[in-house]
C-alpha positions in Angstrom: 139.2 126.1 206.2 141.5 127.5 208.8 142.2 130.6 206.7 138.4 131.0 206.1 137.7 130.7 209.8 140.4 133.2 210.7 139.1 135.6 208.1 135.5 135.3 209.5 136.8 135.9 213.0 138.6 139.0 211.9 135.5 140.3 210.2 133.5 139.8 213.4 136.2 141.6 215.5 136.4 144.4 213.0 132.7 144.9 212.5 131.5 144.7 216.1 132.3 148.3 217.1 130.8 149.5 213.8 127.4 147.9 214.0 127.0 148.8 217.6 127.3 152.5 216.8 125.2 155.0 214.9 126.4 156.0 211.4 125.3 159.3 209.8 124.7 158.9 206.1 123.2 160.9 203.2 122.0 160.1 199.7 123.6 157.4 197.8 124.5 153.7 198.3 125.8 152.4 201.6 126.6 148.9 202.9 126.0 147.1 206.2 126.3 143.7 207.8 123.5 141.4 208.8 124.7 140.2 212.2 122.9 137.7 214.4 121.5 139.5 217.5 123.2 142.6 216.3 122.0 146.0 215.3 123.2 148.7 212.9 121.7 152.2 212.9 121.9 154.7 210.0 120.9 158.3 210.7 119.7 160.4 207.7 119.9 164.1 208.6 119.1 166.9 208.1 115.6 166.6 206.5 113.8 169.5 205.0 110.0 170.1 205.4 108.1 168.3 202.7 111.1 166.2 201.6 110.5 162.5 200.7 112.9 159.7 201.6 113.0 156.6 199.5 115.0 153.6 200.8 115.9 150.5 198.8 117.3 147.6 200.9 118.8 144.4 199.3 120.1 141.5 201.4 123.2 139.4 200.3 123.4 136.2 202.4 126.7 134.6 203.3 125.3 131.6 205.3 123.6 128.8 203.4 120.8 128.3 205.8 119.1 130.3 208.5 119.2 134.0 209.0 116.7 136.9 209.1 116.9 140.6 208.8 114.5 143.3 209.9 114.7 146.9 208.8 112.9 149.7 210.6 112.4 153.3 209.5 111.9 155.5 212.6 111.7 159.1 213.6 114.1 160.7 216.2 111.7 159.8 219.0 111.6 156.1 218.0 108.1 156.1 216.4 107.9 153.4 213.8 107.2 154.6 210.3 107.9 151.5 208.2 109.1 147.9 208.8 110.4 145.3 206.4 111.7 141.8 206.9 113.6 139.3 204.7 114.4 135.6 205.5 117.3 133.7 203.9 117.3 132.9 200.9 115.1 135.9 199.9 117.2 138.5 198.0 114.6 140.7 196.3 114.9 144.4 197.3 112.6 145.9 200.0 111.3 149.5 199.5 110.4 152.0 202.2 109.4 155.7 201.9 108.1 158.6 204.0 107.4 162.3 203.6 108.5 164.7 206.3 105.1 166.6 206.2 103.3 163.4 207.2 102.8 162.9 210.9 104.9 162.6 213.0 106.8 165.0 210.7 110.3 163.7 211.3 113.3 166.1 211.3 115.6 163.1 210.7 115.3 159.4 209.9 116.8 156.4 211.6 117.2 153.1 209.7 117.7 150.1 212.0 119.0 146.8 210.7 118.5 143.8 213.1 119.8 140.3 212.4 118.5 137.1 213.9 118.1 133.3 213.2 121.8 132.5 213.3 123.8 130.0 215.3 125.7 132.3 217.7 125.6 135.9 218.8 127.7 138.1 216.5 127.7 135.6 213.6 127.8 137.4 210.2 124.8 136.2 208.3 125.3 138.4 205.3 125.5 142.0 204.0 123.0 144.4 202.6 123.0 147.4 200.4 121.2 150.5 201.4 120.2 153.0 198.6 118.9 156.3 199.9 117.1 158.9 197.7 115.9 162.3 199.0 113.8 164.5 196.8 111.8 167.7 197.3 108.2 167.6 196.4 106.6 170.4 194.4 102.9 170.1 195.1 101.1 173.0 193.6 104.4 174.4 192.4 105.2 175.2 196.0 108.5 173.5 196.3 107.3 171.3 199.1 104.6 168.7 200.0 101.0 169.8 200.4 100.2 169.4 204.2 97.6 167.0 205.4 95.4 169.4 207.4 92.9 172.0 206.1 94.5 174.7 208.4 97.9 174.3 206.6 96.7 173.5 203.1 98.6 175.1 200.2 97.0 178.0 198.4 96.8 177.5 194.6 97.4 180.9 193.0 94.3 181.0 190.9 92.7 184.2 191.9 93.2 186.1 188.5 91.7 185.0 185.2 94.0 182.7 183.2 95.1 179.1 182.7 97.3 177.4 185.2 99.2 174.1 185.3 100.7 172.2 188.3 102.3 169.1 186.9 104.5 167.6 189.7 102.0 166.7 192.5 102.6 163.5 194.4 100.7 161.1 196.8 101.8 157.8 198.2 100.0 155.2 200.3 103.2 154.5 202.2 104.4 158.0 202.7 102.0 160.8 201.8 98.4 159.7 201.8 96.8 163.2 201.5 97.3 166.4 199.6 95.1 169.4 200.5 94.9 172.6 198.5 93.0 175.9 199.1 91.4 177.9 196.3 89.9 181.4 196.3 87.3 182.4 193.8 86.3 186.0 193.4 82.6 187.0 193.0 81.4 186.7 189.4 84.2 184.3 188.6 84.1 180.7 187.6 86.7 177.9 187.9 87.2 174.8 185.9 89.6 172.4 187.6 90.9 169.1 186.2 93.0 166.6 188.2 94.6 163.9 186.1 96.6 160.8 187.1 99.9 160.9 185.2 102.2 158.2 186.5 101.3 155.3 188.8 103.9 153.2 190.7 103.6 150.2 193.0 101.8 146.8 192.9 98.5 148.5 192.5 96.7 146.1 194.9 93.5 147.9 195.9 95.1 151.1 194.6 93.0 154.1 193.8 93.1 157.9 194.0 90.1 159.9 195.3 89.3 163.5 194.7 87.0 165.7 196.9 86.1 169.3 196.1 84.6 171.0 199.2 83.4 174.5 200.2 84.7 176.5 203.2 82.3 174.6 205.5 83.8 171.3 204.3 80.6 170.3 202.5 81.3 168.0 199.6 80.4 169.6 196.3 81.8 166.9 194.0 83.8 163.8 194.4 85.3 161.1 192.3 88.0 158.3 192.2 90.2 156.6 189.7 91.5 153.1 190.2 95.1 151.9 189.5 96.4 152.1 186.7 93.8 154.2 184.9 94.3 157.9 184.1 90.7 159.1 184.0 90.6 162.8 184.9 88.4 164.4 187.6 86.8 167.6 186.5 84.9 170.1 188.6 83.3 173.5 187.6 82.1 176.1 190.1 80.8 179.6 189.8 80.9 182.2 192.6 78.0 184.6 192.0 78.2 188.3 192.7 76.4 189.4 195.9 76.0 193.2 196.5 76.8 193.0 200.2 79.8 190.6 199.8 82.8 191.3 197.7 85.1 188.8 199.3 86.4 185.7 197.5 84.9 182.4 198.5 87.2 179.6 199.8 87.2 176.1 198.5 89.3 173.0 199.1 90.6 170.2 197.0 91.4 167.0 198.9 93.5 164.3 197.2 93.7 160.8 198.8 95.4 157.6 197.7 94.7 154.1 198.9 96.1 150.6 198.4 99.7 149.7 197.5 100.5 152.6 195.1 101.9 156.0 194.6 101.0 158.6 192.0 102.2 161.7 190.2 99.2 163.7 189.1 98.6 167.0 187.3 96.3 169.9 188.2 95.1 172.1 185.4 92.8 175.1 186.1 91.1 177.8 184.2 89.8 180.9 186.0 87.6 183.4 184.1 85.3 186.3 184.8 81.6 185.4 184.5 80.3 182.0 183.8 
């Protein structure tokens, strides 16, 4: 018991300066301590626009009773993005994610680990593993995430006749709720657009994806939704007639929104042709 107590004391003395400071980390697996009344901070930087962070946190308790851990995902200004908590003896992983195009559009992430529920300040309650994944979205084959405002919406390059496929679009109820795309249709041209759920993830509680096709005045032309875990496609057909005094293309929007506890990879397939 004397050796065990001495080892524990050395751990406390060695860890204290570490958990009081900020650590800069990148992708991969990292480890930290759950310390009563202590805090560890992990900074993930730099972050590219439209990049998604996924964080998997798993507690490993040392003490038999008592102990809590709270993890917070924040932006550089301290705005809370996601919060998760575990209480001893819970050991199942906790998952957090965010996309940097989603407000407040963080340029870096801070992951805070706060321990509580122990006997004395500085007590080591356990450890945790921190798995970080960073990946670039490719909404509309753009190499980034489709913004969440109409002003910054991504143009889908559909102006010329042909068939187009965009197969890596992503929305998430915890990180990236909206995707907005712009589409130009020339006079005397018609568009057939199909949006199809491809891969659902999450618990699915109250999960669904909604599709809205709007004109340039934001009037809804057609809408639809698909509940988790179905893959029913949404199809819209629109024709822009030729008007003698107007040869400009007409602008349309596709709004994709996800709800509930789910994320979704979906495809967009389009056919543009001259005439009806």
